C-alpha positions, -999 to 999 in steps of 0.1 A, spaced: 0 0 0 10 37 -2 30 47 29 15 82 32 -21 69 27 -14 43 56 -2 71 75 -31 93 70 -55 64 77 -39 58 110 -43 97 118 -79 97 107 -87 66 129 -80 88 160 -89 122 148 -69 146 126 -54 178 131 -73 204 110 -63 236 97 -86 264 103 -91 296 125 -114 324 125 -88 347 111 -75 327 82 -90 295 69 -56 281 61 -39 284 95 -36 255 117 -58 247 147 -57 213 164 -90 198 165 -78 162 172 -98 158 203 -131 157 185 -149 124 172 -144 126 135 -176 110 123 -198 132 145 -179 164 140 -171 163 102 -206 160 91 -216 192 110 -216 226 91 -186 238 109 -168 204 110 -170 201 73 -159 235 67 -128 229 89 -122 196 71 -124 212 37 -94 234 44 -70 204 52 -62 196 13 -51 232 10 -29 232 41 -12 200 29 2 220 -2 26 238 23 45 204 26 52 204 -11 61 243 -16 66 259 19 98 246 34 134 244 26 133 212 7 106 224 -16 127 235 -46 145 203 -49 122 182 -68 110 213 -89 145 229 -96 173 205 -92 190 191 -121 179 218 -146 196 245 -166 186 276 -144 202 271 -111 238 267 -101 257 251 -70 255 273 -41 282 281 -15 269 253 6 270 230 -24 239 213 -41 206 214 -22 206 177 -34 237 163 -52 218 132 -65 188 151 -78 212 179 -94 237 156 -110 215 124 -115 245 103 -103 237 85 -72 199 90 -76 183 58 -62 149 46 -53 160 51 -16 164 89 -19 146 107 8 137 138 -9 118 117 -36 101 96 -9 90 127 10 75 144 -21 57 112 -30 42 109 7 33 145 6 14 142 -26 -6 112 -13 -11 128 21 -29 156 1 -48 131 -20 -61 113 12 -74 146 26 -91 152 -6 -108 118 -5 -117 125 32 -136 156 23 -154 138 -4 -163 110 19 -178 131 45 -197 149 20 -212 118 8 -219 107 45 -244 137 47 -223 167 59 -244 196 66 -241 233 52 -248 253 20 -213 250 6 -209 213 6 -211 208 -31 -185 236 -37 -161 221 -12 -163 187 -29 -154 203 -62 -126 220 -46 -113 187 -32 -117 171 -65 -97 198 -83 -69 198 -57 -68 159 -59 -64 162 -96 -36 186 -91 -17 164 -66 -21 136 -92 -7 159 -118 24 165 -97 28 130 -91 25 118 -128 50 146 -139 76 134 -114 70 96 -116 49 88 -147 27 60 -138 16 61 -102 -11 43 -79 -46 58 -80 -71 57 -55 -107 73 -52 -114 58 -19 -113 72 16 -92 49 36 -98 44 73 -79 11 77 -49 -5 62 -50 -14 24 -19 -31 9 -26 -32 -28 -24 -3 -51 -9 -11 -86 7 16 -106 -17 30 -132 -1 37 -167 7 74 -172 -18 78 -200 -46 63 -176 -37 87 -148 -40 117 -172 -73 106 -185 -86 99 -147 -76 134 -136 -90 150 -168 -122 134 -160 -122 148 -125 -113 183 -136 -139 184 -165 -165 171 -141 -158 202 -120 -161 224 -151 -194 208 -160 -208 213 -125 -198 249 -128 -206 259 -92 -173 272 -83 -169 310 -86 -150 324 -116 -126 345 -93 -112 337 -57 -86 355 -40 -90 340 -5 -70 309 -12 -98 285 -25 -100 271 -60 -119 291 -87 -131 281 -120 -100 300 -135 -77 279 -115 -95 247 -126 -90 259 -163 -53 266 -156 -50 231 -140 -67 217 -171 -44 235 -195 -14 222 -177 -27 186 -175 -37 186 -213 -3 200 -222 15 175 -205 -7 148 -217 -4 158 -253 35 158 -250 35 124 -232 12 105 -254 10 124 -288 47 131 -295 79 115 -302 114 130 -303 152 122 -302 168 120 -269 181 156 -273 147 168 -280 150 173 -317 129 159 -345 97 163 -325 69 143 -344 32 151 -333 10 123 -339 -23 140 -327 -27 178 -320 -61 176 -306 -50 175 -270 -27 205 -276 -57 225 -289 -77 215 -257 -48 228 -236 -49 260 -256 -87 264 -252 -84 259 -215 -56 283 -211 -77 309 -228 -106 303 -204 -84 307 -176 -69 340 -192 -108 349 -196 -100 379 -218 -77 395 -192 -44 412 -199 -19 419 -171 -30 446 -148 1 452 -129 38 455 -135 60 424 -129 74 437 -98 39 451 -85 25 417 -90 50 401 -68 49 428 -42 37 413 -7 16 443 -4 -5 432 -36 -10 396 -29 -46 396 -39 -42 412 -71 -64 401 -101 -32 386 -119 -31 357 -95 -52 328 -101 -43 306 -73 -19 308 -43 -11 290 -10 -21 315 16 -2 326 45 -16 352 72 4 371 95 -7 384 128 -30 355 140 -32 355 179 -9 329 194 8 321 159 47 315 160 58 338 131 92 323 130 79 287 125 46 289 107 54 309 75 74 295 44 110 298 33 105 306 -3 124 341 0 153 324 12 159 296 -13 173 314 -45 208 328 -40 238 329 -18 241 346 16 246 383 18 261 403 45 258 406 84 239 436 91 206 441 107 184 440 78 202 415 56 191 389 31 197 356 47 195 327 23 201 289 24 228 295 -1 214 270 -27 199 277 -62 217 308 -73 211 318 -108 232 299 -134 251 314 -162 224 304 -186 196 322 -167 218 354 -164 223 357 -202 185 351 -208 176 386 -196 175 412 -225 183 451 -225 152 470 -215 134 438 -199 121 450 -166 122 416 -151 159 417 -146 156 441 -117 121 428 -109 136 393 -103 170 400 -88 183 425 -62 205 444 -86 214 473 -62 216 461 -27 214 486 1 236 483 32 204 473 49 190 450 23 153 455 34 156 493 30 150 489 -7 114 484 3 110 501 35 124 535 25 133 531 -12 168 539 -27 172 576 -20 203 597 -27 214 590 9 210 552 6 244 535 9 246 508 -16 267 478 -6 266 456 -39 257 464 -74 252 438 -102 252 452 -136 236 430 -162 257 409 -188 249 435 -215 263 466 -197 294 483 -209 320 467 -184 348 491 -197 329 517 -177 321 496 -147 342 518 -123 321 547 -132 293 535 -108 316 541 -80 320 578 -89 284 585 -101 270 591 -65 283 595 -32 265 566 -19 282 544 -45 318 551 -33 319 520 -11 298 498 -35 313 465 -45 305 460 -82 302 423 -96 293 418 -133 269 391 -137 290 381 -170 316 353 -173 345 358 -168 332 377 -138 346 412 -139 343 430 -104 354 461 -85 364 453 -50 363 483 -25 386 484 3 382 511 30 410 518 55 393 517 88 420 541 103 422 568 76 389 561 57 408 560 23 391 541 -4 409 520 -28 395 501 -58 409 468 -73 394 457 -107 400 421 -119 382 391 -134 372 358 -119 358 327 -130 319 320 -131 323 290 -108 340 313 -82 315 341 -83 284 321 -86 293 302 -54 311 327 -33 295 347 -4 279 380 -15 291 378 -50 260 366 -67 224 382 -71 196 367 -51 162 363 -63 140 392 -46 106 386 -63 96 366 -32 109 390 -5 85 395 24 98 428 38 71 427 65 87 397 80 96 401 118 130 386 113 154 380 85 165 345 87 164 312 66 135 299 89 100 300 78 92 337 86 78 347 52 40 352 50 44 359 13 18 337 -5 33 310 -26 18 315 -62 9 284 -79 -10 299 -110 -11 333 -123 -21 352 -155 12 355 -173 20 319 -165 -12 309 -183 -3 330 -212 28 310 -216 9 278 -214 -13 290 -242 18 300 -263 32 266 -260 -1 249 -265 -11 269 -294 24 265 -313 20 226 -307 -14 225 -319 -2 242 -352 -13 277 -346 19 296 -346 4 333 -351 -17 329 -319 11 314 -300 34 343 -307 6 368 -299 1 351 -264 40 351 -258 42 389 -269 16 399 -241 42 386 -216 71 401 -232 54 436 -237 41 436 -202 79 437 -190 90 460 -217 109 433 -238 111 437 -274 81 425 -294 88 396 -316 76 396 -352 84 359 -356 99 334 -334 130 331 -358 141 366 -349 146 358 -314 182 361 -301 196 341 -273 232 354 -260 253 330 -241 288 328 -227 316 310 -244 337 312 -215 360 340 -228 363 378 -227 341 377 -258 312 369 -235 308 404 -222 303 438 -234 337 455 -231 326 486 -250 321 467 -282 285 463 -279 264 434 -271 262 423 -309 297 409 -304 287 387 -275 280 352 -287 245 346 -297 222 320 -317 189 326 -335 164 306 -355 158 285 -324 129 262 -323 98 280 -310 96 256 -281 131 266 -270 119 304 -273 90 296 -252 112 278 -225 134 309 -225 104 331 -219 93 308 -192 128 310 -175 126 348 -173 90 351 -163 89 323 -139 124 323 -122 124 306 -89 88 292 -94 84 256 -92 82 246 -128 117 241 -145 122 205 -140 87 195 -153 90 220 -181 122 202 -194 108 167 -189 75 176 -206 92 191 -236 117 164 -240 146 188 -233 156 175 -198 186 156 -212 200 182 -237 196 211 -215 213 194 -186 241 184 -208 246 219 -222 240 240 -193 242 221 -159 278 222 -147 273 190 -127 265 169 -159 295 160 -182 275 141 -209 242 124 -215 257 91 -200 254 110 -164 217 106 -168 217 69 -176 210 44 -151 228 10 -146 202 -5 -168 213 18 -197 180 36 -197 178 74 -193 163 90 -162 135 108 -176 114 105 -143 122 102 -107 128 68 -92 97 51 -76 102 50 -39 115 18 -26 96 22 6 64 20 -15 76 -10 -35 84 -28 -1 47 -19 13 26 -23 -18 17 -58 -26 6 -48 -61 41 -35 -70 76 -52 -70 110 -44 -80 102 -52 -116 78 -22 -118 106 1 -111 111 32 -134 135 27 -163 170 42 -152 166 28 -117 161 -9 -123 
């Protein structure tokens, strides 16, 4: 049987810890002292129960381990100063069915599914209240989402529709195609019922979120069942475009005729969390009575970058997932997402960027000019303002040009040293690499790597949906509409509008001084054009969705996982690194050995290729 389903069943036998409060319906409150059968059919009890599937999302997205399954082993994130967050997941070597991160992810998904089934069970048992039907459809949509995550990571997985109140030991793996069809049926049933609100900004599922989920599911379903390609992702052959067309149609339904209403930075600002561009988010609420605000938030703001400096309002990070060279070079001149994504000018007190703004009196400790800036003039930053005199300037190019500032503590004399250092040094050294700021919670009571952030974790938003539509329309054979959807995202951030996919330019580093603009202009920096439109869309997803939990699934879905890792992941030497002892490529995560040991319907012969 599934280990987490078994654990959840044990918990349910004695009552569960529910997740509700009068201040916020997703904050934890222990109600394990009540009798479940009697309580959960009352109106209040059922409302309490209905929040649990939402709360369980926090185990997947809210803690320090959350990015590992979504971001490790891709092209966008490099090794931090503390090493890899997970060396097996990042380099694919030593990734085995006994991997703890894989097991924990698997268990967390089934824990969420069990909670969804529990909501449905008590609804069918006669739960009272006017919102029972809505809560059931919410639970069904969330169950489909949990299964979507499972099938992206593991392919074929066990499926259960049942509320489990006692030990069950036999759950066979359902083929991936059947899992897709199962969860599509669930989501389309919710669409047919049409009882959820079109919009919701309280943390509950809306119809637009359901449409977004269906677009994701149909897109992955079409790639996995209706396409073939070479191992390197080339020569993609589409056998049936109808499911891509369905993905595009559902993406448009989620878009609902809306164009982005806010700038990139404003949409991500913690003060604007309930804005109309966000379709679904895991909600966190600060200030609830008795709540420990050092333990009950999330850690997303601390996960993408290296540690900064020791001052009262610093930026603490876990020193994992700093931006890779590939990601840095994707940002184009004029694109507001460079400064919207990264803290490009870091004040002496990091949070002053938000609390007071950068004024003429703000002392800037670090400055990270983009790769396309003229580095022959990099020292001019230090003389451009009094508050820049002591700024350490680190180019984001490779080789990494930097201006190191030294202040004589006795005399106050400032000296500058200009030199170059290799990418591998600058990307892992303390304070020398940019951090992702889009998730910053500047209202947090402490700056630490602990879960002190109450910034909502966004799982579906408008521009992400436009990019789903762009990919789906292209794969459905409608390139003009695909490009139009992509350009909505680009133009929101002041990136140049593309008249065709062929005119897109991807710059990159060749590891020499040619790789940065030293006064010669960016046209001399290495670049490539005439990329496959799917690669252009993936580049756009990298810029727009940096730090969000998509990249590994994006590369697996589009069959670029191997080729992108070989080209851009410093921990991968060749495609052979991504092969298992059975000679098969590791396109999915290993099926957890603990599950195989406990599940009577599965044995070692059912293990995923690459891990046998």
